[in-house]
C-alpha positions as CSV (number, residue, x, y, z in Angstrom):
1,M,-77.0,29.0,-30.9
2,A,-76.2,31.9,-28.7
3,E,-74.6,31.2,-25.3
4,S,-76.4,32.8,-22.3
5,V,-74.5,35.6,-20.5
6,P,-72.6,34.1,-17.5
7,E,-73.2,35.1,-14.0
8,T,-69.5,35.5,-13.2
9,V,-67.3,37.9,-15.3
10,P,-64.2,36.1,-16.5
11,A,-61.1,37.4,-14.7
12,A,-58.8,35.8,-17.1
13,I,-59.3,35.7,-20.9
14,C,-57.4,33.5,-23.3
15,I,-57.2,34.8,-27.0
16,G,-56.2,32.4,-29.6
17,E,-56.8,29.6,-32.0
18,A,-58.6,26.4,-31.3
19,M,-58.0,23.4,-33.6
20,I,-59.7,20.1,-34.1
21,M,-57.2,17.3,-33.5
22,L,-57.6,14.1,-35.3
23,A,-55.3,11.4,-33.9
24,G,-54.7,8.4,-36.1
25,E,-54.3,4.8,-34.7
26,P,-50.9,4.4,-33.1
27,D,-48.0,2.9,-35.2
28,M,-49.8,3.4,-38.4
29,P,-49.1,5.6,-41.4
30,L,-51.9,7.9,-42.2
31,E,-52.5,6.2,-45.6
32,D,-53.5,3.1,-43.7
33,V,-55.6,4.7,-40.8
34,D,-59.4,4.0,-41.0
35,T,-60.4,5.4,-37.6
36,F,-59.4,8.9,-36.0
37,R,-60.0,10.1,-32.6
38,R,-61.1,13.7,-32.4
39,S,-60.2,16.0,-29.7
40,V,-59.6,19.9,-29.3
41,G,-56.2,21.4,-29.5
42,G,-54.7,24.8,-29.2
43,A,-52.5,26.4,-26.5
44,E,-54.8,29.2,-25.5
45,C,-57.8,26.5,-25.2
46,N,-55.5,24.4,-22.9
47,V,-54.7,27.3,-20.7
48,A,-58.3,28.5,-20.5
49,G,-59.4,24.9,-19.6
50,G,-56.6,24.7,-16.9
51,L,-57.5,28.1,-15.3
52,A,-61.1,27.1,-15.3
53,A,-60.2,23.9,-13.6
54,L,-58.5,25.6,-10.9
55,G,-61.6,27.7,-10.3
56,V,-60.5,31.0,-12.0
57,A,-63.4,32.6,-13.7
58,T,-62.1,32.2,-17.4
59,G,-63.1,33.3,-20.9
60,W,-61.9,32.1,-24.3
61,I,-62.0,34.5,-27.3
62,S,-61.4,33.6,-30.9
63,R,-62.9,33.2,-34.3
64,L,-64.2,29.6,-35.4
65,G,-65.8,28.5,-38.6
66,D,-69.4,28.2,-38.6
67,D,-69.2,24.4,-39.0
68,G,-69.3,21.3,-37.0
69,F,-65.8,21.5,-35.9
70,G,-66.2,25.1,-34.6
71,E,-69.2,24.0,-32.7
72,H,-67.3,21.1,-31.3
73,D,-64.5,23.4,-30.1
74,R,-66.8,25.9,-28.6
75,R,-68.7,23.1,-26.7
76,D,-65.6,21.5,-25.5
77,L,-64.3,24.8,-24.0
78,Q,-67.7,25.5,-22.4
79,A,-67.6,21.9,-20.9
80,R,-64.1,22.7,-19.4
81,G,-65.8,25.7,-17.8
82,A,-64.5,28.4,-20.2
83,E,-67.0,31.3,-21.1
84,T,-67.2,31.6,-24.8
85,C,-69.5,34.7,-25.4
86,G,-66.6,36.4,-27.1
87,V,-66.4,33.8,-29.7
88,E,-67.3,34.9,-33.2
89,L,-68.4,32.3,-35.8
90,E,-67.4,33.0,-39.4
91,P,-69.4,31.3,-42.2
92,G,-66.9,31.9,-44.9
93,R,-63.8,30.3,-43.3
94,P,-63.1,26.8,-41.9
95,T,-62.2,25.8,-38.2
96,A,-58.5,24.9,-38.4
97,L,-57.4,21.2,-37.7
98,Y,-54.4,19.1,-37.3
99,V,-53.9,15.3,-37.9
100,K,-51.4,13.6,-35.6
101,E,-49.6,10.5,-36.9
102,S,-47.7,8.3,-34.6
103,Q,-45.0,5.7,-35.9
104,D,-42.1,4.2,-34.1
105,G,-42.7,6.0,-30.9
106,R,-42.5,9.4,-32.7
107,S,-45.3,11.8,-33.5
108,R,-45.7,14.0,-36.5
109,M,-48.3,16.8,-37.0
110,H,-49.9,17.8,-40.2
111,Y,-51.6,21.1,-39.9
112,Y,-54.4,22.5,-42.0
113,R,-55.1,26.0,-40.7
114,S,-54.3,28.3,-43.7
115,G,-57.2,30.7,-44.3
116,S,-58.9,29.5,-41.1
117,A,-61.4,31.6,-39.2
118,A,-58.9,32.2,-36.4
119,A,-56.2,33.5,-38.9
120,A,-58.8,36.2,-39.9
121,M,-58.7,37.8,-36.5
122,D,-57.6,41.3,-36.9
123,A,-57.3,44.6,-34.7
124,A,-61.0,45.4,-35.3
125,F,-61.9,42.2,-33.7
126,L,-61.0,43.7,-30.4
127,D,-63.6,46.3,-30.9
128,R,-66.6,44.0,-31.0
129,P,-68.6,44.7,-27.9
130,E,-68.4,41.0,-26.7
131,V,-64.6,41.2,-27.1
132,R,-64.1,44.8,-25.8
133,E,-66.4,44.2,-22.6
134,R,-64.3,41.3,-21.5
135,L,-61.0,42.9,-22.2
136,E,-62.1,45.9,-20.1
137,Q,-63.0,43.7,-17.1
138,A,-60.2,41.3,-17.4
139,K,-57.3,41.1,-14.8
140,L,-55.3,38.7,-17.0
141,V,-55.1,38.3,-20.8
142,H,-53.2,35.5,-22.2
143,T,-52.0,34.6,-25.7
144,T,-49.2,32.9,-27.5
145,G,-46.7,33.4,-30.3
146,I,-48.7,30.9,-32.3
147,T,-51.5,33.4,-32.6
148,A,-49.0,36.3,-33.7
149,A,-47.8,33.8,-36.3
150,L,-51.1,32.7,-38.0
151,S,-51.3,35.9,-40.1
152,D,-50.2,39.7,-40.5
153,S,-53.8,40.5,-39.2
154,T,-53.4,38.3,-35.9
155,A,-49.9,39.8,-35.3
156,Q,-51.5,43.3,-35.7
157,M,-54.3,42.4,-33.3
158,L,-51.7,41.3,-30.6
159,D,-49.7,44.5,-31.1
160,R,-53.0,46.4,-30.3
161,L,-53.8,44.1,-27.5
162,A,-50.3,45.0,-26.0
163,E,-51.2,48.7,-25.9
164,H,-54.3,47.9,-23.6
165,E,-53.9,48.9,-19.9
166,G,-55.9,47.5,-17.0
167,F,-54.9,44.0,-17.3
168,I,-51.7,41.8,-17.1
169,L,-50.7,40.6,-20.6
170,S,-49.2,37.1,-20.4
171,V,-47.7,35.8,-23.6
172,D,-46.3,32.4,-24.0
173,L,-43.7,32.4,-26.7
174,N,-44.4,29.0,-27.8
175,W,-42.1,29.3,-30.7
176,R,-42.9,27.3,-33.8
177,P,-40.4,27.9,-36.5
178,A,-42.4,26.5,-39.2
179,L,-45.3,29.0,-38.7
180,W,-42.6,31.8,-39.0
181,R,-41.0,30.6,-42.2
182,G,-40.8,33.4,-44.7
183,K,-42.0,36.0,-42.1
184,N,-40.3,38.5,-39.9
185,P,-41.0,37.8,-36.2
186,E,-40.2,41.3,-35.2
187,P,-43.2,43.6,-34.1
188,L,-45.1,45.2,-36.8
């Protein structure tokens, strides 16, 4: 389902991963959980939703799996007021998800993002007309270190994004050591 072109051009663009978050019942190990609560997670999604709530014309750009979780992510961002015309659906890859387990007042996250649609973003993704147009008109572009850590191709995409002129590039380090295990966090 194609989204209609918005009347207001986004002044802020957020680029990064959206994930489905499944939260188990509190104080219960995953093996005993029967019911999970679904919501949308992702640092760039949260920033896009926050900016939109403040009245800033905001767009969110990413790749999602062409699946029910991807459609839920897209609808959630739209409901929060973010424009999603730059989102690409990828039929061969899933939408990432994570499961939240809460026990003894502590939370543990279990991530399932390897091979996800967002991890397949690359420098050529920035050349897609829907993405290029939004970047050319943006005053602010926001991303995080999480996006850089998803894959070599997403890191290369962000290196190329940093070369763009005409907007302020905001990068939240959002350091997640587990995502960088076995990788070099230096620029490519």
